[in-house]
Every structure is written in C-alpha cells, then in structure tokens.
Biopython code that builds the backbone (N, CA, C, O; Angstrom):
import numpy as np
from Bio.PDB.StructureBuilder import StructureBuilder

atoms = [
    (1, "MET", "N", (109.844, 77.927, 115.271)),
    (1, "MET", "CA", (110.292, 76.603, 115.645)),
    (1, "MET", "C", (111.602, 76.689, 116.413)),
    (1, "MET", "O", (111.854, 75.890, 117.315)),
    (2, "GLN", "N", (112.430, 77.655, 116.058)),
    (2, "GLN", "CA", (113.708, 77.823, 116.738)),
    (2, "GLN", "C", (113.487, 78.116, 118.225)),
    (2, "GLN", "O", (114.204, 77.589, 119.076)),
    (3, "THR", "N", (112.507, 78.946, 118.532)),
    (3, "THR", "CA", (112.213, 79.280, 119.930)),
    (3, "THR", "C", (111.774, 78.041, 120.694)),
    (3, "THR", "O", (112.165, 77.855, 121.846)),
    (4, "LEU", "N", (110.975, 77.202, 120.073)),
    (4, "LEU", "CA", (110.546, 75.966, 120.718)),
    (4, "LEU", "C", (111.737, 75.063, 121.020)),
    (4, "LEU", "O", (111.846, 74.517, 122.118)),
    (5, "LYS", "N", (112.616, 74.910, 120.060)),
    (5, "LYS", "CA", (113.795, 74.062, 120.253)),
    (5, "LYS", "C", (114.705, 74.624, 121.342)),
    (5, "LYS", "O", (115.242, 73.874, 122.157)),
    (6, "GLN", "N", (114.876, 75.954, 121.355)),
    (6, "GLN", "CA", (115.722, 76.593, 122.367)),
    (6, "GLN", "C", (115.159, 76.408, 123.773)),
    (6, "GLN", "O", (115.902, 76.449, 124.753)),
    (7, "ASN", "N", (113.857, 76.207, 123.871)),
    (7, "ASN", "CA", (113.208, 76.012, 125.167)),
    (7, "ASN", "C", (112.904, 74.545, 125.452)),
    (7, "ASN", "O", (112.063, 74.215, 126.289)),
    (8, "ASN", "N", (113.609, 73.675, 124.733)),
    (8, "ASN", "CA", (113.575, 72.223, 124.960)),
    (8, "ASN", "C", (112.212, 71.573, 124.731)),
    (8, "ASN", "O", (111.874, 70.593, 125.395)),
    (9, "TYR", "N", (111.436, 72.109, 123.804)),
    (9, "TYR", "CA", (110.198, 71.446, 123.415)),
    (9, "TYR", "C", (110.532, 70.316, 122.456)),
    (9, "TYR", "O", (111.389, 70.459, 121.584)),
    (10, "ASP", "N", (109.857, 69.204, 122.623)),
    (10, "ASP", "CA", (110.016, 68.055, 121.739)),
    (10, "ASP", "C", (108.986, 68.189, 120.622)),
    (10, "ASP", "O", (107.801, 67.939, 120.841)),
    (11, "ILE", "N", (109.418, 68.575, 119.448)),
    (11, "ILE", "CA", (108.514, 68.819, 118.325)),
    (11, "ILE", "C", (108.322, 67.512, 117.566)),
    (11, "ILE", "O", (109.273, 66.964, 117.007)),
    (12, "VAL", "N", (107.083, 67.015, 117.551)),
    (12, "VAL", "CA", (106.806, 65.749, 116.878)),
    (12, "VAL", "C", (106.194, 65.952, 115.502)),
    (12, "VAL", "O", (106.244, 65.060, 114.655)),
    (13, "ASP", "N", (105.613, 67.130, 115.281)),
    (13, "ASP", "CA", (105.041, 67.461, 113.979)),
    (13, "ASP", "C", (104.796, 68.961, 113.955)),
    (13, "ASP", "O", (104.772, 69.616, 114.997)),
    (14, "MET", "N", (104.616, 69.495, 112.757)),
    (14, "MET", "CA", (104.392, 70.922, 112.647)),
    (14, "MET", "C", (103.505, 71.202, 111.447)),
    (14, "MET", "O", (103.659, 70.597, 110.386)),
    (15, "VAL", "N", (102.576, 72.127, 111.634)),
    (15, "VAL", "CA", (101.693, 72.555, 110.556)),
    (15, "VAL", "C", (101.859, 74.063, 110.431)),
    (15, "VAL", "O", (101.558, 74.810, 111.362)),
    (16, "GLU", "N", (102.335, 74.499, 109.283)),
    (16, "GLU", "CA", (102.524, 75.934, 109.070)),
    (16, "GLU", "C", (101.309, 76.516, 108.376)),
    (16, "GLU", "O", (100.741, 75.912, 107.466)),
    (17, "VAL", "N", (100.921, 77.706, 108.825)),
    (17, "VAL", "CA", (99.824, 78.431, 108.197)),
    (17, "VAL", "C", (100.310, 79.838, 107.883)),
    (17, "VAL", "O", (101.323, 80.287, 108.418)),
    (18, "SER", "N", (99.589, 80.525, 107.022)),
    (18, "SER", "CA", (99.985, 81.880, 106.654)),
    (18, "SER", "C", (99.762, 82.845, 107.825)),
    (18, "SER", "O", (98.993, 82.560, 108.742)),
    (19, "ASP", "N", (100.438, 83.966, 107.774)),
    (19, "ASP", "CA", (100.293, 84.983, 108.805)),
    (19, "ASP", "C", (98.848, 85.478, 108.819)),
    (19, "ASP", "O", (98.237, 85.652, 107.764)),
    (20, "HIS", "N", (98.309, 85.703, 110.006)),
    (20, "HIS", "CA", (96.929, 86.163, 110.193)),
    (20, "HIS", "C", (95.905, 85.141, 109.698)),
    (20, "HIS", "O", (94.808, 85.506, 109.276)),
    (21, "TYR", "N", (96.267, 83.882, 109.752)),
    (21, "TYR", "CA", (95.385, 82.814, 109.310)),
    (21, "TYR", "C", (94.140, 82.754, 110.194)),
    (21, "TYR", "O", (94.248, 82.835, 111.417)),
    (22, "ALA", "N", (92.989, 82.617, 109.603)),
    (22, "ALA", "CA", (91.725, 82.500, 110.344)),
    (22, "ALA", "C", (91.380, 81.019, 110.475)),
    (22, "ALA", "O", (90.922, 80.397, 109.517)),
    (23, "TYR", "N", (91.599, 80.458, 111.661)),
    (23, "TYR", "CA", (91.314, 79.049, 111.898)),
    (23, "TYR", "C", (89.810, 78.800, 111.875)),
    (23, "TYR", "O", (89.024, 79.594, 112.392)),
    (24, "CYS", "N", (89.433, 77.693, 111.269)),
    (24, "CYS", "CA", (88.029, 77.298, 111.284)),
    (24, "CYS", "C", (87.902, 76.016, 112.105)),
    (24, "CYS", "O", (88.898, 75.406, 112.493)),
    (25, "GLU", "N", (86.688, 75.635, 112.352)),
    (25, "GLU", "CA", (86.403, 74.441, 113.154)),
    (25, "GLU", "C", (87.099, 73.201, 112.582)),
    (25, "GLU", "O", (87.680, 72.411, 113.326)),
    (26, "GLN", "N", (87.036, 73.037, 111.263)),
    (26, "GLN", "CA", (87.643, 71.868, 110.621)),
    (26, "GLN", "C", (89.157, 71.832, 110.828)),
    (26, "GLN", "O", (89.732, 70.759, 111.010)),
    (27, "ASP", "N", (89.804, 73.000, 110.800)),
    (27, "ASP", "CA", (91.249, 73.067, 111.049)),
    (27, "ASP", "C", (91.584, 72.508, 112.427)),
    (27, "ASP", "O", (92.504, 71.705, 112.586)),
    (28, "LEU", "N", (90.816, 72.952, 113.419)),
    (28, "LEU", "CA", (91.100, 72.529, 114.788)),
    (28, "LEU", "C", (90.771, 71.067, 115.024)),
    (28, "LEU", "O", (91.422, 70.414, 115.840)),
    (29, "ILE", "N", (89.793, 70.550, 114.338)),
    (29, "ILE", "CA", (89.506, 69.116, 114.436)),
    (29, "ILE", "C", (90.713, 68.330, 113.931)),
    (29, "ILE", "O", (91.169, 67.395, 114.589)),
    (30, "LYS", "N", (91.223, 68.706, 112.776)),
    (30, "LYS", "CA", (92.384, 68.010, 112.200)),
    (30, "LYS", "C", (93.619, 68.160, 113.083)),
    (30, "LYS", "O", (94.347, 67.193, 113.306)),
    (31, "LEU", "N", (93.853, 69.362, 113.579)),
    (31, "LEU", "CA", (95.030, 69.598, 114.428)),
    (31, "LEU", "C", (94.927, 68.828, 115.745)),
    (31, "LEU", "O", (95.920, 68.277, 116.222)),
    (32, "THR", "N", (93.750, 68.789, 116.323)),
    (32, "THR", "CA", (93.548, 68.040, 117.564)),
    (32, "THR", "C", (93.760, 66.551, 117.336)),
    (32, "THR", "O", (94.371, 65.877, 118.165)),
    (33, "GLN", "N", (93.262, 66.035, 116.223)),
    (33, "GLN", "CA", (93.473, 64.621, 115.897)),
    (33, "GLN", "C", (94.958, 64.318, 115.712)),
    (33, "GLN", "O", (95.447, 63.282, 116.160)),
    (34, "LEU", "N", (95.667, 65.225, 115.052)),
    (34, "LEU", "CA", (97.107, 65.046, 114.849)),
    (34, "LEU", "C", (97.848, 65.038, 116.187)),
    (34, "LEU", "O", (98.723, 64.202, 116.413)),
    (35, "ALA", "N", (97.494, 65.967, 117.066)),
    (35, "ALA", "CA", (98.124, 66.015, 118.384)),
    (35, "ALA", "C", (97.835, 64.738, 119.171)),
    (35, "ALA", "O", (98.732, 64.169, 119.794)),
    (36, "ASN", "N", (96.595, 64.298, 119.139)),
    (36, "ASN", "CA", (96.227, 63.063, 119.858)),
    (36, "ASN", "C", (96.975, 61.857, 119.315)),
    (36, "ASN", "O", (97.371, 60.976, 120.079)),
    (37, "LYS", "N", (97.170, 61.808, 118.011)),
    (37, "LYS", "CA", (97.908, 60.702, 117.376)),
    (37, "LYS", "C", (99.322, 60.588, 117.939)),
    (37, "LYS", "O", (99.848, 59.486, 118.096)),
    (38, "HIS", "N", (99.927, 61.727, 118.238)),
    (38, "HIS", "CA", (101.298, 61.759, 118.759)),
    (38, "HIS", "C", (101.353, 61.889, 120.277)),
    (38, "HIS", "O", (102.435, 62.035, 120.847)),
    (39, "ALA", "N", (100.193, 61.837, 120.940)),
    (39, "ALA", "CA", (100.112, 62.072, 122.385)),
    (39, "ALA", "C", (100.814, 63.388, 122.733)),
    (39, "ALA", "O", (101.609, 63.460, 123.669)),
    (40, "ALA", "N", (100.499, 64.416, 121.958)),
    (40, "ALA", "CA", (101.166, 65.716, 122.086)),
    (40, "ALA", "C", (100.147, 66.810, 122.393)),
    (40, "ALA", "O", (98.937, 66.583, 122.390)),
    (41, "ARG", "N", (100.671, 67.992, 122.654)),
    (41, "ARG", "CA", (99.829, 69.177, 122.880)),
    (41, "ARG", "C", (100.031, 70.145, 121.732)),
    (41, "ARG", "O", (101.117, 70.227, 121.158)),
    (42, "LEU", "N", (98.978, 70.875, 121.402)),
    (42, "LEU", "CA", (99.081, 71.935, 120.400)),
    (42, "LEU", "C", (99.636, 73.187, 121.063)),
    (42, "LEU", "O", (99.307, 73.488, 122.211)),
    (43, "ILE", "N", (100.481, 73.918, 120.334)),
    (43, "ILE", "CA", (101.035, 75.159, 120.855)),
    (43, "ILE", "C", (101.083, 76.193, 119.731)),
    (43, "ILE", "O", (101.361, 75.862, 118.578)),
    (44, "THR", "N", (100.809, 77.443, 120.083)),
    (44, "THR", "CA", (100.829, 78.529, 119.109)),
    (44, "THR", "C", (101.249, 79.813, 119.817)),
    (44, "THR", "O", (101.372, 79.848, 121.041)),
    (45, "THR", "N", (101.463, 80.846, 119.048)),
    (45, "THR", "CA", (101.797, 82.139, 119.632)),
    (45, "THR", "C", (100.528, 82.820, 120.160)),
    (45, "THR", "O", (99.416, 82.461, 119.772)),
    (46, "ALA", "N", (100.703, 83.780, 121.024)),
    (46, "ALA", "CA", (99.562, 84.530, 121.565)),
    (46, "ALA", "C", (98.811, 85.234, 120.443)),
    (46, "ALA", "O", (97.585, 85.338, 120.481)),
    (47, "LYS", "N", (99.537, 85.710, 119.455)),
    (47, "LYS", "CA", (98.934, 86.407, 118.317)),
    (47, "LYS", "C", (97.949, 85.495, 117.580)),
    (47, "LYS", "O", (96.875, 85.940, 117.175)),
    (48, "ASP", "N", (98.310, 84.236, 117.409)),
    (48, "ASP", "CA", (97.425, 83.303, 116.715)),
    (48, "ASP", "C", (96.394, 82.679, 117.653)),
    (48, "ASP", "O", (95.318, 82.271, 117.216)),
    (49, "TYR", "N", (96.721, 82.606, 118.922)),
    (49, "TYR", "CA", (95.793, 82.029, 119.907)),
    (49, "TYR", "C", (94.462, 82.774, 119.920)),
    (49, "TYR", "O", (93.403, 82.159, 120.047)),
    (50, "VAL", "N", (94.516, 84.096, 119.790)),
    (50, "VAL", "CA", (93.281, 84.893, 119.844)),
    (50, "VAL", "C", (92.384, 84.639, 118.630)),
    (50, "VAL", "O", (91.221, 85.044, 118.639)),
    (51, "ARG", "N", (92.882, 83.997, 117.617)),
    (51, "ARG", "CA", (92.089, 83.690, 116.426)),
    (51, "ARG", "C", (91.417, 82.309, 116.484)),
    (51, "ARG", "O", (90.678, 81.937, 115.573)),
    (52, "LEU", "N", (91.673, 81.570, 117.538)),
    (52, "LEU", "CA", (91.112, 80.226, 117.644)),
    (52, "LEU", "C", (89.623, 80.275, 117.965)),
    (52, "LEU", "O", (89.170, 81.173, 118.675)),
    (53, "PRO", "N", (88.864, 79.319, 117.448)),
    (53, "PRO", "CA", (87.457, 79.218, 117.848)),
    (53, "PRO", "C", (87.379, 79.030, 119.371)),
    (53, "PRO", "O", (88.195, 78.314, 119.952)),
    (54, "ASN", "N", (86.411, 79.662, 120.003)),
    (54, "ASN", "CA", (86.303, 79.663, 121.466)),
    (54, "ASN", "C", (86.300, 78.278, 122.099)),
    (54, "ASN", "O", (86.854, 78.093, 123.183)),
    (55, "ASN", "N", (85.693, 77.320, 121.447)),
    (55, "ASN", "CA", (85.615, 75.991, 122.053)),
    (55, "ASN", "C", (86.941, 75.224, 121.995)),
    (55, "ASN", "O", (87.003, 74.076, 122.436)),
    (56, "TYR", "N", (87.993, 75.833, 121.464)),
    (56, "TYR", "CA", (89.312, 75.173, 121.414)),
    (56, "TYR", "C", (90.374, 75.891, 122.248)),
    (56, "TYR", "O", (91.524, 75.453, 122.287)),
    (57, "ILE", "N", (90.008, 76.973, 122.907)),
    (57, "ILE", "CA", (91.038, 77.741, 123.621)),
    (57, "ILE", "C", (91.679, 76.958, 124.770)),
    (57, "ILE", "O", (92.814, 77.245, 125.151)),
    (58, "ASN", "N", (90.978, 75.988, 125.316)),
    (58, "ASN", "CA", (91.569, 75.181, 126.389)),
    (58, "ASN", "C", (92.382, 74.005, 125.863)),
    (58, "ASN", "O", (93.047, 73.311, 126.632)),
    (59, "GLU", "N", (92.330, 73.785, 124.561)),
    (59, "GLU", "CA", (93.047, 72.667, 123.940)),
    (59, "GLU", "C", (94.446, 73.049, 123.461)),
    (59, "GLU", "O", (95.255, 72.181, 123.133)),
    (60, "VAL", "N", (94.724, 74.349, 123.424)),
    (60, "VAL", "CA", (95.965, 74.838, 122.817)),
    (60, "VAL", "C", (96.774, 75.619, 123.844)),
    (60, "VAL", "O", (96.234, 76.469, 124.552)),
    (61, "ARG", "N", (98.046, 75.332, 123.920)),
    (61, "ARG", "CA", (98.965, 76.080, 124.786)),
    (61, "ARG", "C", (99.461, 77.309, 124.048)),
    (61, "ARG", "O", (99.491, 77.349, 122.818)),
    (62, "VAL", "N", (99.851, 78.315, 124.827)),
    (62, "VAL", "CA", (100.341, 79.566, 124.256)),
    (62, "VAL", "C", (101.836, 79.685, 124.515)),
    (62, "VAL", "O", (102.302, 79.521, 125.643)),
    (63, "LEU", "N", (102.574, 79.972, 123.456)),
    (63, "LEU", "CA", (104.003, 80.246, 123.577)),
    (63, "LEU", "C", (104.163, 81.759, 123.700)),
    (63, "LEU", "O", (103.892, 82.503, 122.758)),
    (64, "LEU", "N", (104.606, 82.201, 124.872)),
    (64, "LEU", "CA", (104.811, 83.633, 125.090)),
    (64, "LEU", "C", (106.205, 84.020, 124.617)),
    (64, "LEU", "O", (107.196, 83.376, 124.961)),
    (65, "ILE", "N", (106.261, 85.068, 123.834)),
    (65, "ILE", "CA", (107.522, 85.527, 123.268)),
    (65, "ILE", "C", (107.737, 86.986, 123.658)),
    (65, "ILE", "O", (106.859, 87.825, 123.460)),
    (66, "ASP", "N", (108.898, 87.276, 124.208)),
    (66, "ASP", "CA", (109.261, 88.652, 124.524)),
    (66, "ASP", "C", (110.132, 89.206, 123.412)),
    (66, "ASP", "O", (111.009, 88.518, 122.890)),
    (67, "VAL", "N", (109.881, 90.445, 123.060)),
    (67, "VAL", "CA", (110.687, 91.111, 122.037)),
    (67, "VAL", "C", (111.462, 92.223, 122.717)),
    (67, "VAL", "O", (110.898, 93.040, 123.445)),
    (68, "GLU", "N", (112.754, 92.240, 122.469)),
    (68, "GLU", "CA", (113.606, 93.263, 123.042)),
    (68, "GLU", "C", (114.211, 94.071, 121.903)),
    (68, "GLU", "O", (114.932, 93.529, 121.066)),
    (69, "LEU", "N", (113.918, 95.363, 121.874)),
    (69, "LEU", "CA", (114.424, 96.221, 120.814)),
    (69, "LEU", "C", (115.767, 96.830, 121.206)),
    (69, "LEU", "O", (115.976, 97.215, 122.356)),
    (70, "GLN", "N", (116.654, 96.908, 120.251)),
    (70, "GLN", "CA", (117.918, 97.597, 120.486)),
    (70, "GLN", "C", (117.621, 99.078, 120.645)),
    (70, "GLN", "O", (116.643, 99.580, 120.090)),
    (71, "HIS", "N", (118.449, 99.773, 121.390)),
    (71, "HIS", "CA", (118.201, 101.174, 121.724)),
    (71, "HIS", "C", (117.991, 102.044, 120.483)),
    (71, "HIS", "O", (117.076, 102.868, 120.461)),
    (72, "ASP", "N", (118.825, 101.875, 119.448)),
    (72, "ASP", "CA", (118.702, 102.726, 118.268)),
    (72, "ASP", "C", (117.379, 102.487, 117.522)),
    (72, "ASP", "O", (116.799, 103.426, 116.977)),
    (73, "ILE", "N", (116.912, 101.258, 117.498)),
    (73, "ILE", "CA", (115.635, 100.958, 116.852)),
    (73, "ILE", "C", (114.489, 101.521, 117.694)),
    (73, "ILE", "O", (113.530, 102.080, 117.160)),
    (74, "LYS", "N", (114.599, 101.368, 119.008)),
    (74, "LYS", "CA", (113.577, 101.886, 119.908)),
    (74, "LYS", "C", (113.455, 103.404, 119.760)),
    (74, "LYS", "O", (112.344, 103.930, 119.695)),
    (75, "SER", "N", (114.579, 104.107, 119.707)),
    (75, "SER", "CA", (114.582, 105.566, 119.539)),
    (75, "SER", "C", (113.966, 105.960, 118.193)),
    (75, "SER", "O", (113.204, 106.923, 118.115)),
    (76, "TYR", "N", (114.292, 105.229, 117.155)),
    (76, "TYR", "CA", (113.745, 105.485, 115.816)),
    (76, "TYR", "C", (112.218, 105.387, 115.824)),
    (76, "TYR", "O", (111.525, 106.250, 115.285)),
    (77, "ILE", "N", (111.713, 104.330, 116.440)),
    (77, "ILE", "CA", (110.260, 104.124, 116.492)),
    (77, "ILE", "C", (109.594, 105.237, 117.309)),
    (77, "ILE", "O", (108.571, 105.781, 116.894)),
    (78, "ILE", "N", (110.154, 105.566, 118.435)),
    (78, "ILE", "CA", (109.577, 106.629, 119.273)),
    (78, "ILE", "C", (109.547, 107.950, 118.530)),
    (78, "ILE", "O", (108.559, 108.682, 118.605)),
    (79, "ASN", "N", (110.629, 108.269, 117.806)),
    (79, "ASN", "CA", (110.670, 109.524, 117.044)),
    (79, "ASN", "C", (109.660, 109.536, 115.891)),
    (79, "ASN", "O", (109.108, 110.590, 115.573)),
    (80, "LYS", "N", (109.414, 108.403, 115.272)),
    (80, "LYS", "CA", (108.442, 108.318, 114.186)),
    (80, "LYS", "C", (107.008, 108.467, 114.692)),
    (80, "LYS", "O", (106.147, 109.000, 113.992)),
    (81, "VAL", "N", (106.763, 107.997, 115.900)),
    (81, "VAL", "CA", (105.424, 108.040, 116.476)),
    (81, "VAL", "C", (105.075, 109.466, 116.941)),
    (81, "VAL", "O", (103.908, 109.859, 116.917)),
    (82, "LYS", "N", (106.056, 110.210, 117.350)),
    (82, "LYS", "CA", (105.811, 111.582, 117.867)),
    (82, "LYS", "C", (105.266, 112.514, 116.840)),
    (82, "LYS", "O", (105.018, 113.683, 117.136)),
]
sb = StructureBuilder()
sb.init_structure("model")
sb.init_model(0)
sb.init_chain("A")
sb.init_seg("    ")
for serial, (resi, resn, name, xyz) in enumerate(atoms, 1):
    if name == "N":
        sb.init_residue(resn, " ", resi, " ")
    sb.init_atom(name, np.array(xyz, "f"), 0.0, 1.0, " ", f" {name:<3s}", serial, name[0])
structure = sb.get_structure()
C-alpha cells in the first residue's frame, strides 16, 4: 500500500489476501463488484497477477515493482549460489 501511496494512487478500498493466494472465480466477482461500486480499477502485483483466472486478466492492472539490492547483499547471494 505504501508503494501505491508514493505513486499517487487514490486508494478507495483494499482487500488483503495471504501470500501465494489462489484466486477463484467467486473472489474476482466480488472484487470486480467492489471496484465498480467505487468506480475504481483493481490493481495487484505481477506476482499475484499470474494467479488470476484467465477471464479476468484484462480487468486488473499490474503494479510493477523494482527491487534494488545493496551491494553487500547482492555479493552474499551470488556467493551462496556459486
């Protein structure tokens, strides 16, 4: 939510789900109705977007997030992978 606010999104409502949540048809019906009630658009991360039922992929916007690792963390990860 912080990223949305930092990018000047007007948040009218929010529905939190657990990590790796598997959306079902009924979830998207409810979420779409909620968005329509507020004349709003649904938005999610790319990670969760790929879990949406195919017939809803055009109904939801994707929030792209870039991750920048500090040099010491990046070096640690590279050394662990080797």
